[in-house]
C-alpha positions as a Python dict, from the first residue, in 0.01 Angstrom:
ca = {
    (1, 'X'): (0, 0, 0),
    (2, 'X'): (-323, 34, -198),
    (3, 'X'): (-349, -78, -558),
    (4, 'X'): (-404, 271, -697),
    (5, 'X'): (-59, 412, -606),
    (6, 'X'): (109, 98, -746),
    (7, 'X'): (-64, 136, -1084),
    (8, 'X'): (1, 511, -1085),
    (9, 'X'): (368, 443, -1024),
    (10, 'X'): (370, 182, -1302),
    (11, 'X'): (205, 422, -1547),
    (12, 'X'): (461, 695, -1468),
    (13, 'X'): (750, 450, -1521),
    (14, 'X'): (599, 337, -1850),
    (15, 'X'): (561, 696, -1966),
    (16, 'X'): (927, 760, -1886),
    (17, 'X'): (1035, 452, -2078),
    (18, 'X'): (839, 561, -2382),
    (19, 'X'): (1071, 859, -2420),
    (20, 'X'): (1351, 609, -2485),
    (21, 'X'): (1166, 332, -2671),
    (22, 'X'): (1003, 414, -3005),
    (23, 'X'): (633, 332, -3033),
    (24, 'X'): (690, 44, -3273),
    (25, 'X'): (888, -137, -3005),
    (26, 'X'): (663, -119, -2699),
    (27, 'X'): (742, -312, -2384),
    (28, 'X'): (536, -615, -2479),
    (29, 'X'): (666, -648, -2835),
    (30, 'X'): (818, -988, -2762),
    (31, 'X'): (486, -1122, -2631),
    (32, 'X'): (297, -1046, -2950),
    (33, 'X'): (185, -1313, -3188),
    (34, 'X'): (373, -1356, -3519),
    (35, 'X'): (109, -1164, -3713),
    (36, 'X'): (153, -873, -3471),
    (37, 'X'): (528, -868, -3534),
    (38, 'X'): (460, -879, -3908),
    (39, 'X'): (233, -580, -3866),
    (40, 'X'): (521, -389, -3708),
    (41, 'X'): (745, -478, -4004),
    (42, 'X'): (474, -365, -4244),
    (43, 'X'): (437, -36, -4057),
    (44, 'X'): (812, 27, -4065),
    (45, 'X'): (821, -62, -4435),
    (46, 'X'): (581, 229, -4500),
    (47, 'X'): (823, 481, -4350),
    (48, 'X'): (1043, 696, -4577),
    (49, 'X'): (1314, 496, -4756),
    (50, 'X'): (1654, 622, -4870),
    (51, 'X'): (1608, 918, -5105),
    (52, 'X'): (1914, 1002, -5320),
    (53, 'X'): (1750, 1329, -5434),
    (54, 'X'): (1773, 1456, -5075),
    (55, 'X'): (2153, 1413, -5061),
    (56, 'X'): (2351, 1699, -4910),
    (57, 'X'): (2727, 1733, -4957),
    (58, 'X'): (2975, 1905, -4730),
    (59, 'X'): (3324, 1895, -4878),
    (60, 'X'): (3635, 1875, -4665),
    (61, 'X'): (3844, 2187, -4624),
    (62, 'X'): (4159, 1982, -4559),
    (63, 'X'): (4208, 1733, -4845),
    (64, 'X'): (4446, 1449, -4764),
    (65, 'X'): (4772, 1393, -4945),
    (66, 'X'): (4767, 1086, -5168),
    (67, 'X'): (4973, 791, -5050),
    (68, 'X'): (5202, 654, -5324),
    (69, 'X'): (5035, 343, -5468),
    (70, 'X'): (5326, 115, -5379),
    (71, 'X'): (5294, 219, -5013),
    (72, 'X'): (4925, 140, -4973),
    (73, 'X'): (4841, -111, -4699),
    (74, 'X'): (4498, -273, -4706),
    (75, 'X'): (4249, -83, -4492),
    (76, 'X'): (4493, 171, -4348),
    (77, 'X'): (4440, 474, -4575),
    (78, 'X'): (4100, 642, -4610),
    (79, 'X'): (3950, 898, -4846),
    (80, 'X'): (3841, 1252, -4764),
    (81, 'X'): (3472, 1186, -4711),
    (82, 'X'): (3212, 943, -4579),
    (83, 'X'): (2847, 881, -4662),
    (84, 'X'): (2609, 884, -4365),
    (85, 'X'): (2235, 804, -4339),
    (86, 'X'): (2047, 792, -4009),
    (87, 'X'): (1730, 592, -3940),
    (88, 'X'): (1472, 587, -3661),
    (89, 'X'): (1174, 361, -3606),
    (90, 'X'): (944, 664, -3594),
    (91, 'X'): (1070, 857, -3899),
    (92, 'X'): (1242, 602, -4123),
    (93, 'X'): (1549, 700, -4325),
    (94, 'X'): (1668, 1058, -4294),
    (95, 'X'): (1824, 1255, -4583),
    (96, 'X'): (2166, 1114, -4679),
    (97, 'X'): (2481, 1320, -4626),
    (98, 'X'): (2831, 1311, -4770),
    (99, 'X'): (3050, 1474, -4509),
    (100, 'X'): (3422, 1499, -4428),
    (101, 'X'): (3564, 1173, -4290),
    (102, 'X'): (3531, 1199, -3912),
    (103, 'X'): (3488, 1012, -3586),
    (104, 'X'): (3147, 891, -3476),
    (105, 'X'): (3004, 1024, -3150),
    (106, 'X'): (2811, 749, -2968),
    (107, 'X'): (2689, 711, -2611),
    (108, 'X'): (2868, 439, -2409),
    (109, 'X'): (2532, 263, -2375),
    (110, 'X'): (2477, 243, -2752),
    (111, 'X'): (2346, -103, -2834),
    (112, 'X'): (2606, -181, -3102),
    (113, 'X'): (2875, -191, -2832),
    (114, 'X'): (2688, -435, -2610),
    (115, 'X'): (2485, -666, -2834),
    (116, 'X'): (2668, -654, -3169),
    (117, 'X'): (2399, -491, -3379),
    (118, 'X'): (2635, -454, -3676),
    (119, 'X'): (2666, -582, -4030),
    (120, 'X'): (2876, -472, -4325),
    (121, 'X'): (2980, -534, -4684),
    (122, 'X'): (3302, -538, -4881),
    (123, 'X'): (3300, -417, -5241),
    (124, 'X'): (3533, -238, -5481),
    (125, 'X'): (3530, 43, -5736),
    (126, 'X'): (3772, 19, -6030),
    (127, 'X'): (3920, 263, -6280),
    (128, 'X'): (3935, 132, -6636),
    (129, 'X'): (4220, 210, -6881),
    (130, 'X'): (4006, 483, -7041),
    (131, 'X'): (3931, 644, -6704),
    (132, 'X'): (3579, 507, -6644),
    (133, 'X'): (3476, 417, -6291),
    (134, 'X'): (3299, 87, -6230),
    (135, 'X'): (3161, -117, -5939),
    (136, 'X'): (3148, -496, -5949),
    (137, 'X'): (2802, -652, -5893),
    (138, 'X'): (2673, -400, -5635),
    (139, 'X'): (2324, -552, -5648),
    (140, 'X'): (2461, -865, -5481),
    (141, 'X'): (2617, -664, -5199),
    (142, 'X'): (2294, -471, -5143),
    (143, 'X'): (2093, -791, -5132),
    (144, 'X'): (2330, -951, -4883),
    (145, 'X'): (2350, -642, -4661),
    (146, 'X'): (1970, -630, -4641),
    (147, 'X'): (1957, -1001, -4552),
    (148, 'X'): (2217, -945, -4280),
    (149, 'X'): (2030, -643, -4144),
    (150, 'X'): (1699, -825, -4130),
    (151, 'X'): (1853, -1117, -3939),
    (152, 'X'): (1965, -891, -3653),
    (153, 'X'): (1661, -660, -3638),
    (154, 'X'): (1826, -367, -3816),
    (155, 'X'): (1635, -168, -4081),
    (156, 'X'): (1642, -268, -4447),
    (157, 'X'): (1663, -19, -4732),
    (158, 'X'): (1625, 33, -5106),
    (159, 'X'): (1938, -123, -5253),
    (160, 'X'): (1919, 65, -5582),
    (161, 'X'): (1891, 398, -5401),
    (162, 'X'): (2193, 319, -5184),
    (163, 'X'): (2390, 206, -5491),
    (164, 'X'): (2311, 543, -5652),
    (165, 'X'): (2456, 719, -5349),
    (166, 'X'): (2763, 494, -5351),
    (167, 'X'): (2821, 585, -5715),
    (168, 'X'): (2807, 957, -5634),
    (169, 'X'): (3046, 903, -5346),
    (170, 'X'): (3292, 714, -5568),
    (171, 'X'): (3289, 995, -5823),
    (172, 'X'): (3377, 1243, -5546),
    (173, 'X'): (3669, 1027, -5431),
    (174, 'X'): (3797, 938, -5777),
    (175, 'X'): (4141, 1088, -5716),
    (176, 'X'): (4212, 815, -5460),
    (177, 'X'): (4186, 537, -5719),
    (178, 'X'): (4526, 481, -5887),
    (179, 'X'): (4500, 445, -6265),
    (180, 'X'): (4701, 122, -6254),
    (181, 'X'): (4588, -238, -6302),
    (182, 'X'): (4544, -418, -5973),
    (183, 'X'): (4446, -109, -5774),
    (184, 'X'): (4095, -17, -5663),
    (185, 'X'): (3889, 168, -5406),
    (186, 'X'): (3770, -69, -5135),
    (187, 'X'): (3420, 29, -5019),
    (188, 'X'): (3292, -59, -4672),
    (189, 'X'): (2917, -2, -4620),
    (190, 'X'): (2834, -56, -4253),
    (191, 'X'): (2505, -60, -4063),
    (192, 'X'): (2494, -30, -3684),
    (193, 'X'): (2227, -1, -3416),
    (194, 'X'): (2258, 332, -3234),
    (195, 'X'): (1986, 325, -2969),
    (196, 'X'): (2112, 427, -2625),
    (197, 'X'): (1985, 139, -2412),
    (198, 'X'): (2112, -162, -2220),
    (199, 'X'): (1781, -336, -2274),
    (200, 'X'): (1792, -621, -2525),
    (201, 'X'): (1550, -553, -2810),
    (202, 'X'): (1525, -424, -3167),
    (203, 'X'): (1716, -95, -3200),
    (204, 'X'): (1494, 209, -3239),
    (205, 'X'): (1765, 394, -3429),
    (206, 'X'): (2046, 301, -3666),
    (207, 'X'): (2323, 447, -3880),
    (208, 'X'): (2416, 333, -4230),
    (209, 'X'): (2751, 472, -4339),
    (210, 'X'): (3014, 420, -4606),
    (211, 'X'): (3390, 469, -4586),
    (212, 'X'): (3647, 392, -4855),
    (213, 'X'): (4011, 288, -4867),
    (214, 'X'): (4240, 284, -5172),
    (215, 'X'): (4406, -56, -5200),
    (216, 'X'): (4668, -225, -5413),
    (217, 'X'): (4684, -578, -5553),
    (218, 'X'): (4646, -854, -5296),
    (219, 'X'): (4953, -1025, -5444),
    (220, 'X'): (5188, -734, -5542),
    (221, 'X'): (5445, -971, -5695),
    (222, 'X'): (5200, -1224, -5838),
    (223, 'X'): (5014, -1523, -5694),
    (224, 'X'): (5140, -1672, -5370),
    (225, 'X'): (4978, -2002, -5275),
    (226, 'X'): (4878, -2029, -4909),
    (227, 'X'): (4888, -2317, -4663),
    (228, 'X'): (4587, -2409, -4448),
    (229, 'X'): (4534, -2565, -4109),
    (230, 'X'): (4226, -2791, -4108),
    (231, 'X'): (4046, -2675, -3793),
    (232, 'X'): (3807, -2876, -3578),
    (233, 'X'): (3883, -2725, -3237),
    (234, 'X'): (3669, -2422, -3322),
    (235, 'X'): (3358, -2388, -3538),
    (236, 'X'): (3301, -2088, -3765),
    (237, 'X'): (2929, -2149, -3823),
    (238, 'X'): (2658, -2403, -3745),
    (239, 'X'): (2307, -2490, -3870),
    (240, 'X'): (2052, -2235, -3757),
    (241, 'X'): (2320, -1977, -3682),
    (242, 'X'): (2430, -1668, -3874),
    (243, 'X'): (2725, -1799, -4073),
    (244, 'X'): (2553, -1699, -4395),
    (245, 'X'): (2527, -1335, -4286),
    (246, 'X'): (2807, -1079, -4302),
    (247, 'X'): (2808, -977, -3936),
    (248, 'X'): (3106, -839, -3749),
    (249, 'X'): (3024, -1089, -3473),
    (250, 'X'): (3124, -1373, -3709),
    (251, 'X'): (3478, -1244, -3755),
    (252, 'X'): (3625, -1171, -3411),
    (253, 'X'): (3593, -1534, -3287),
    (254, 'X'): (3801, -1650, -3586),
    (255, 'X'): (4111, -1449, -3492),
    (256, 'X'): (4243, -1674, -3214),
    (257, 'X'): (4220, -1993, -3425),
    (258, 'X'): (4399, -1807, -3705),
    (259, 'X'): (4677, -1705, -3466),
    (260, 'X'): (4707, -2066, -3350),
    (261, 'X'): (4732, -2180, -3713),
    (262, 'X'): (5004, -1920, -3773),
    (263, 'X'): (5203, -2056, -3476),
    (264, 'X'): (5201, -2392, -3651),
    (265, 'X'): (5327, -2233, -3972),
    (266, 'X'): (5001, -2205, -4168),
    (267, 'X'): (4841, -1896, -4319),
    (268, 'X'): (4474, -1963, -4257),
    (269, 'X'): (4216, -2203, -4118),
    (270, 'X'): (4018, -2447, -4325),
    (271, 'X'): (3698, -2472, -4124),
    (272, 'X'): (3569, -2829, -4086),
    (273, 'X'): (3227, -2908, -3942),
    (274, 'X'): (3096, -3206, -3748),
    (275, 'X'): (3226, -3558, -3693),
    (276, 'X'): (3241, -3610, -4068),
    (277, 'X'): (3474, -3309, -4097),
    (278, 'X'): (3277, -3144, -4374),
    (279, 'X'): (3475, -2875, -4558),
    (280, 'X'): (3305, -2534, -4527),
    (281, 'X'): (3514, -2216, -4571),
    (282, 'X'): (3878, -2106, -4565),
    (283, 'X'): (3956, -1815, -4333),
    (284, 'X'): (3702, -1553, -4442),
    (285, 'X'): (3671, -1689, -4797),
    (286, 'X'): (3465, -1948, -4979),
    (287, 'X'): (3652, -2265, -5075),
    (288, 'X'): (3673, -2453, -5406),
    (289, 'X'): (3831, -2790, -5488),
    (290, 'X'): (3904, -2910, -5842),
    (291, 'X'): (3953, -3284, -5882),
    (292, 'X'): (3891, -3594, -6090),
    (293, 'X'): (3598, -3810, -5984),
    (294, 'X'): (3683, -4152, -5855),
    (295, 'X'): (3602, -4418, -6109),
    (296, 'X'): (3500, -4193, -6399),
    (297, 'X'): (3799, -3958, -6403),
    (298, 'X'): (3566, -3669, -6491),
    (299, 'X'): (3697, -3329, -6385),
    (300, 'X'): (3470, -3155, -6133),
    (301, 'X'): (3467, -2837, -5926),
    (302, 'X'): (3325, -2868, -5575),
    (303, 'X'): (3220, -2597, -5333),
    (304, 'X'): (3002, -2614, -5023),
    (305, 'X'): (2628, -2548, -5074),
    (306, 'X'): (2445, -2245, -4935),
    (307, 'X'): (2292, -2437, -4645),
    (308, 'X'): (2285, -2150, -4395),
    (309, 'X'): (2642, -2199, -4272),
    (310, 'X'): (2816, -2062, -4584),
    (311, 'X'): (2847, -1694, -4669),
    (312, 'X'): (2689, -1615, -5006),
    (313, 'X'): (3007, -1473, -5155),
    (314, 'X'): (2982, -1243, -5456),
    (315, 'X'): (3302, -1386, -5606),
    (316, 'X'): (3183, -1739, -5518),
    (317, 'X'): (2868, -1684, -5722),
    (318, 'X'): (3072, -1532, -6005),
    (319, 'X'): (3313, -1828, -6014),
    (320, 'X'): (3024, -2074, -6027),
    (321, 'X'): (2853, -1885, -6310),
    (322, 'X'): (3176, -1854, -6509),
    (323, 'X'): (3258, -2221, -6456),
    (324, 'X'): (2915, -2326, -6584),
    (325, 'X'): (2942, -2087, -6877),
    (326, 'X'): (3301, -2152, -6984),
    (327, 'X'): (3431, -2476, -6832),
    (328, 'X'): (3139, -2711, -6882),
    (329, 'X'): (3208, -2699, -7255),
    (330, 'X'): (3556, -2832, -7173),
    (331, 'X'): (3412, -3130, -6986),
    (332, 'X'): (3412, -2992, -6631),
    (333, 'X'): (3132, -3065, -6388),
    (334, 'X'): (3029, -2798, -6134),
    (335, 'X'): (2873, -2908, -5806),
    (336, 'X'): (2757, -2733, -5491),
    (337, 'X'): (2774, -3021, -5245),
    (338, 'X'): (2892, -3127, -4902),
    (339, 'X'): (3230, -3300, -4911),
    (340, 'X'): (3473, -3404, -4640),
    (341, 'X'): (3837, -3349, -4565),
    (342, 'X'): (3883, -3726, -4590),
    (343, 'X'): (3757, -3715, -4951),
    (344, 'X'): (4008, -3439, -5034),
    (345, 'X'): (4294, -3629, -4872),
    (346, 'X'): (4197, -3948, -5054),
    (347, 'X'): (4187, -3762, -5386),
    (348, 'X'): (4531, -3614, -5315),
    (349, 'X'): (4677, -3955, -5225),
    (350, 'X'): (4539, -4104, -5547),
    (351, 'X'): (4663, -3817, -5764),
    (352, 'X'): (4311, -3696, -5841),
    (353, 'X'): (4323, -3359, -5660),
    (354, 'X'): (4403, -3098, -5927),
    (355, 'X'): (4393, -2772, -5728),
    (356, 'X'): (4217, -2583, -5448),
    (357, 'X'): (4154, -2213, -5397),
    (358, 'X'): (3960, -1963, -5188),
    (359, 'X'): (3753, -1676, -5326),
    (360, 'X'): (3671, -1332, -5187),
    (361, 'X'): (3655, -962, -5264),
    (362, 'X'): (4008, -882, -5145),
    (363, 'X'): (4207, -1143, -5339),
    (364, 'X'): (3948, -1256, -5597),
    (365, 'X'): (4107, -1602, -5583),
    (366, 'X'): (4367, -1735, -5341),
    (367, 'X'): (4541, -2062, -5444),
    (368, 'X'): (4613, -2329, -5181),
    (369, 'X'): (4934, -2532, -5174),
    (370, 'X'): (4874, -2766, -4881),
    (371, 'X'): (4637, -2843, -4594),
    (372, 'X'): (4750, -2964, -4254),
    (373, 'X'): (4511, -3242, -4148),
    (374, 'X'): (4555, -3490, -3865),
    (375, 'X'): (4929, -3436, -3844),
    (376, 'X'): (5006, -3455, -4216),
    (377, 'X'): (5023, -3210, -4503),
    (378, 'X'): (4776, -3286, -4780),
    (379, 'X'): (4922, -3169, -5112),
    (380, 'X'): (4671, -2968, -5319),
    (381, 'X'): (4809, -3041, -5664),
    (382, 'X'): (5044, -2752, -5732),
    (383, 'X'): (5392, -2826, -5865),
    (384, 'X'): (5687, -2696, -5666),
    (385, 'X'): (5741, -2408, -5909),
    (386, 'X'): (5371, -2320, -5937),
    (387, 'X'): (5181, -2065, -5728),
    (388, 'X'): (4840, -2115, -5889),
    (389, 'X'): (4653, -2381, -6081),
    (390, 'X'): (4494, -2335, -6421),
    (391, 'X'): (4137, -2291, -6298),
    (392, 'X'): (4230, -2032, -6032),
    (393, 'X'): (4440, -1837, -6284),
    (394, 'X'): (4168, -1838, -6547),
    (395, 'X'): (3900, -1735, -6298),
    (396, 'X'): (4111, -1444, -6174),
    (397, 'X'): (4175, -1334, -6531),
    (398, 'X'): (3811, -1357, -6637),
    (399, 'X'): (3683, -1168, -6335),
    (400, 'X'): (3944, -893, -6355),
    (401, 'X'): (3869, -845, -6726),
    (402, 'X'): (3514, -763, -6622),
    (403, 'X'): (3611, -550, -6321),
    (404, 'X'): (3851, -333, -6520),
    (405, 'X'): (3625, -300, -6824),
    (406, 'X'): (3838, -502, -7069),
    (407, 'X'): (3516, -677, -7167),
    (408, 'X'): (3166, -537, -7141),
    (409, 'X'): (2959, -736, -6894),
    (410, 'X'): (2639, -688, -6696),
    (411, 'X'): (2833, -741, -6370),
    (412, 'X'): (3041, -426, -6422),
    (413, 'X'): (2828, -122, -6336),
    (414, 'X'): (2945, 214, -6464),
    (415, 'X'): (2951, 488, -6201),
}
């Protein structure tokens, strides 16, 4: 065969592929030098961003009946509508839409199904005693969602513009938020790659959407301290990985270890890392330990540092800021540092471990009673008739005062 037909055939194949692959992601994108890739990012950044003024609203014609507050189960009931914004590499962000809650229609070859192009956030809207609607620290969620998106080659967006749209959405769904302390509207922004292709590469199209679920208090009858299984047989995150990003791919691998912990009679995993058994996170929450320093007796709060393996939790950050603002004056030290399970066990044995708790959007704080480690239960400082320590209780109270508008604070954004 002569060269000419071969090249003609190649050119025709390339032309066909171009109908599927946007121009910013040509076949040799992965061979380009770093400055070439940066040029692509710069070009995409110049495309239209999210524009709240272009929002269109289609209201449902079949409003749902409200579920009685006491019957709400986390993540099982959803509101009437959803917010949807499409993106393509050639046109940027399309006009946002609020539409009736509905199924998504995606091709079986859509890249999110095959290569996990998906990230999400968890946030809440609250109704104050005087009927105001508020969202807790949405700027932090927008920042984290953009960091997650960038890590897996999904498009970033204007966080303030998206927050504006979330606020409008919350106002539309206000009737789903019970006017009772402890209840809220759980918001789930999600970003997925939607390009129809089995080729591995940056998605040429994506969908950013928001759904919402009314939820009740995490502890309906008050605090309930949990028990943990210190886990070394599986690793949640590792240096250079994506443990600090909120990706769906980080969650599914944690289910089997959690089931194994449950078989042994424990609620959640305490993830340990490396031969030193460094304490990282608890289940899907950040972890805090309150103890007295050896030798000095000074009271300190420890939590793992943001070293790339730890999720940058919004409640984690809030607890640290409140501890530095309110507890330092009472003599507490606050440290973001690596510490080991052996150090915790030693502190417990010597009567220096005061309390431990996890933090996250769902529970705010979750007290810990004991940790199973190397065949023994390490007591975490709670008395038999206690379900929460003083620090956990105060943190929960301070944060909820802000969330429900009892005190005016910059973290509580009015909708």
